[in-house]
Structures are given as structure tokens and as C-alpha cells.
C-alpha positions as CSV (number, residue, x, y, z in Angstrom):
1,X,-82.1,15.0,5.9
2,X,-81.1,12.1,8.2
3,X,-77.5,11.0,8.3
4,X,-76.7,7.9,6.2
5,X,-76.6,4.7,8.1
6,X,-75.5,1.4,6.6
7,X,-78.4,-1.0,6.6
8,X,-76.3,-3.8,8.2
9,X,-75.8,-1.5,11.2
10,X,-79.4,-0.2,11.3
11,X,-80.9,-3.6,11.3
12,X,-78.1,-5.4,13.3
13,X,-79.7,-7.6,16.0
14,X,-79.6,-6.2,19.5
15,X,-80.5,-9.3,21.5
16,X,-79.5,-13.0,21.3
17,X,-83.1,-13.9,20.4
18,X,-83.0,-11.8,17.3
19,X,-79.7,-13.3,15.9
20,X,-80.7,-15.4,12.9
21,X,-79.3,-18.9,12.3
22,X,-77.1,-19.3,15.3
23,X,-79.3,-20.8,17.9
24,X,-76.7,-23.2,19.2
25,X,-74.2,-20.4,19.8
26,X,-76.7,-18.0,21.3
27,X,-78.3,-20.5,23.7
28,X,-74.8,-21.6,24.9
29,X,-73.8,-18.0,25.5
30,X,-77.1,-17.3,27.3
31,X,-76.6,-20.4,29.5
32,X,-73.1,-19.3,30.4
33,X,-74.3,-15.8,31.4
34,X,-77.2,-17.3,33.4
35,X,-74.9,-19.7,35.3
36,X,-72.1,-17.1,35.6
37,X,-69.6,-19.4,34.0
38,X,-68.1,-17.2,31.3
39,X,-64.8,-18.1,29.8
40,X,-62.1,-15.4,29.9
41,X,-61.5,-15.8,26.1
42,X,-63.9,-16.7,23.2
43,X,-63.1,-17.3,19.6
44,X,-66.0,-16.7,17.2
45,X,-65.2,-18.3,13.9
46,X,-67.2,-18.7,10.6
47,X,-67.9,-17.1,7.2
48,X,-68.4,-13.4,6.7
49,X,-71.8,-12.0,7.6
50,X,-73.1,-14.7,9.9
51,X,-73.2,-12.7,13.2
52,X,-69.8,-13.1,14.9
53,X,-69.2,-9.5,15.6
54,X,-72.9,-8.9,16.3
55,X,-72.9,-11.7,18.9
56,X,-69.7,-10.4,20.4
57,X,-71.3,-7.0,20.9
58,X,-74.5,-8.5,22.3
59,X,-72.5,-10.6,24.7
60,X,-70.4,-7.5,25.8
61,X,-73.5,-5.4,26.3
62,X,-75.4,-8.1,28.2
63,X,-72.4,-8.8,30.5
64,X,-72.2,-5.1,31.4
65,X,-75.9,-4.3,31.9
66,X,-76.7,-3.3,35.4
67,X,-80.4,-4.2,35.2
68,X,-80.3,-7.5,33.3
69,X,-83.6,-9.4,33.5
70,X,-84.2,-13.1,33.5
71,X,-84.7,-12.9,29.8
72,X,-81.0,-11.9,29.5
73,X,-81.9,-8.8,27.5
74,X,-79.9,-5.7,28.3
75,X,-82.2,-3.0,29.6
76,X,-81.0,-0.1,27.4
77,X,-81.5,2.4,30.3
78,X,-78.6,1.9,32.7
79,X,-75.4,3.9,32.3
80,X,-73.4,1.0,30.7
81,X,-76.2,0.3,28.2
82,X,-76.5,4.0,27.3
83,X,-72.7,4.6,26.8
84,X,-72.5,1.4,24.7
85,X,-75.3,2.7,22.5
86,X,-73.6,6.1,22.2
87,X,-70.4,4.4,21.2
88,X,-68.2,5.4,24.1
89,X,-68.4,2.6,26.7
90,X,-65.8,2.5,29.4
91,X,-65.9,-1.2,29.6
92,X,-66.3,-2.4,26.0
93,X,-63.4,-2.0,23.6
94,X,-63.4,-3.0,19.9
95,X,-60.2,-3.4,17.9
96,X,-60.2,-4.0,14.1
97,X,-57.2,-6.2,13.7
98,X,-57.3,-5.8,9.9
99,X,-56.1,-2.2,10.3
100,X,-54.6,-2.3,13.8
101,X,-52.4,-5.4,13.6
102,X,-49.0,-4.4,14.8
103,X,-47.4,-5.3,18.1
104,X,-47.7,-1.7,19.2
105,X,-51.5,-1.9,18.8
106,X,-51.6,-5.0,20.9
107,X,-49.3,-3.4,23.5
108,X,-51.7,-0.5,23.8
109,X,-54.6,-2.9,24.3
110,X,-52.6,-4.7,27.0
111,X,-52.0,-1.4,28.8
112,X,-55.8,-0.9,28.8
113,X,-56.4,-4.4,30.1
114,X,-54.2,-3.7,33.1
115,X,-56.6,-1.0,34.3
116,X,-59.5,-2.4,36.3
117,X,-63.0,-1.2,35.4
118,X,-64.1,2.0,37.0
119,X,-67.8,1.3,36.5
120,X,-69.2,-2.2,36.5
121,X,-67.4,-5.5,37.0
122,X,-66.2,-6.6,33.5
123,X,-64.2,-5.1,30.7
124,X,-64.8,-6.8,27.3
125,X,-62.2,-6.6,24.5
126,X,-63.6,-7.5,21.0
127,X,-60.8,-8.1,18.5
128,X,-62.4,-8.5,15.0
129,X,-60.5,-10.1,12.2
130,X,-58.0,-11.4,14.7
131,X,-56.3,-13.6,12.1
132,X,-54.8,-10.4,10.6
133,X,-52.5,-9.8,13.7
134,X,-48.8,-10.1,13.0
135,X,-46.8,-12.9,14.5
136,X,-45.2,-10.5,17.0
137,X,-48.6,-9.1,17.9
138,X,-49.9,-12.7,18.6
139,X,-46.9,-13.4,20.8
140,X,-47.3,-10.1,22.7
141,X,-51.0,-10.9,23.3
142,X,-50.4,-14.5,24.4
143,X,-49.2,-13.6,27.9
144,X,-52.3,-11.6,28.7
145,X,-54.5,-14.3,27.3
146,X,-52.7,-16.9,29.4
147,X,-53.2,-15.0,32.6
148,X,-56.0,-12.5,32.2
149,X,-57.2,-10.3,35.0
150,X,-60.4,-11.6,36.6
151,X,-62.4,-8.7,35.1
152,X,-61.3,-9.1,31.5
153,X,-63.1,-11.0,28.8
154,X,-61.6,-11.3,25.3
155,X,-63.8,-12.1,22.3
156,X,-61.8,-12.8,19.2
157,X,-63.6,-13.0,15.8
158,X,-62.2,-14.5,12.6
159,X,-63.2,-15.9,9.2
160,X,-59.9,-17.8,9.0
161,X,-59.5,-20.0,12.1
162,X,-56.5,-21.9,10.5
163,X,-54.4,-18.7,10.8
164,X,-54.8,-18.5,14.6
165,X,-51.8,-19.8,16.6
166,X,-52.5,-23.1,18.3
167,X,-51.4,-21.5,21.6
168,X,-54.1,-18.8,21.2
169,X,-56.7,-21.4,20.1
170,X,-56.1,-23.6,23.2
171,X,-56.9,-20.7,25.5
172,X,-60.2,-19.8,23.9
173,X,-63.7,-21.3,24.1
174,X,-64.4,-21.7,20.3
175,X,-67.8,-21.1,18.8
176,X,-68.2,-22.1,15.1
177,X,-70.8,-20.0,13.5
178,X,-72.6,-21.7,10.6
179,X,-73.7,-20.3,7.3
180,X,-77.2,-18.9,7.4
181,X,-79.6,-20.8,5.3
182,X,-82.6,-19.5,3.4
183,X,-84.9,-21.4,5.8
184,X,-83.4,-19.4,8.7
């Protein structure tokens, strides 16, 4: 018998072109990748289930692909793509701030940020439900966000933008994800 897989994970889009209802976001991200003008910090905000974490993962995978074609689709064959698919990428880190929201959790992340990538050129840090971080954790994270290493990209995702400190917001390129309509 095959292992149980949640359908949201099984059918999660793997490319920007397969993300539903977020054309403005995906085309802007693709243009940034194409022109090599990526921000050091992004904030993906919007209701639950609209593709924030999915787009964060696609962006991280695309940035790290060694054989990225003109269509901006990760090849799935290079070492960074394979390790991402297997869930043990050396350059992509995901933190669920809903359950890892203490200042110690952020300090551990900051320690990882200080280590340059051993393979590839970028390290991507996805912090999901970032609004759940404690005040002390936000403050500890701020210094790193203000002066990130050139190889680090932070993608913060939240359903509650109003809970993010203005000092954090001002350092992020904000993408507002819209609700997915039936027509989409």
C-alpha cells in the first residue's frame, strides 16, 4: 500500500505557470528572476490557501536550479533540484513560525544565515506564518533583515499582515495574494 499523502501536497503546483489565480504575483517574480533583480526579503501576504507557501517554494527552487531554462522552470535533474524534492536541500530552509516562534528559534536561523552556501549561490529562508513570531524574535531577526548577506533571500509568508512590525514591512518587497475565484 502506498504511503498516505495529503492531496494539497500531492497536487501542489511545481511551477509558476501552474499556480492558480496569482498571475500578477507570478509574472512579477518571473520578471525579477529573469532580470536578476531579486529583493533580499519578500513578504507574501493573503488569505489561507491561496498559494503563498507554494510560490515561496517555487521561487526558492527556481533560484537554486543549476539548469534553469528560458521558461524559468526548474529542471528537476540537477543536484539542488533533486535535494529539494527529497526534502533535504542545503540551500532552502523552511521555518514554521507557528510552532517555532521563540527568540532562540530565530537565533538558530541567524546562525545558519551566517554560513555561506557550500553549493550554489543563494540560500533561501522561508518563514511561514511569520506573524506568529514573538516580539523578541522579530527584534532579533530585524538586524539580519536590515543587513543580509548577499547570498541570503528571505521569504516571509503571513495571513495577518497587520501583525508584522513596520520595521520588518519596510524591508520587504510585499506581494498581496488575492482570493482565488471560481473563474480561476
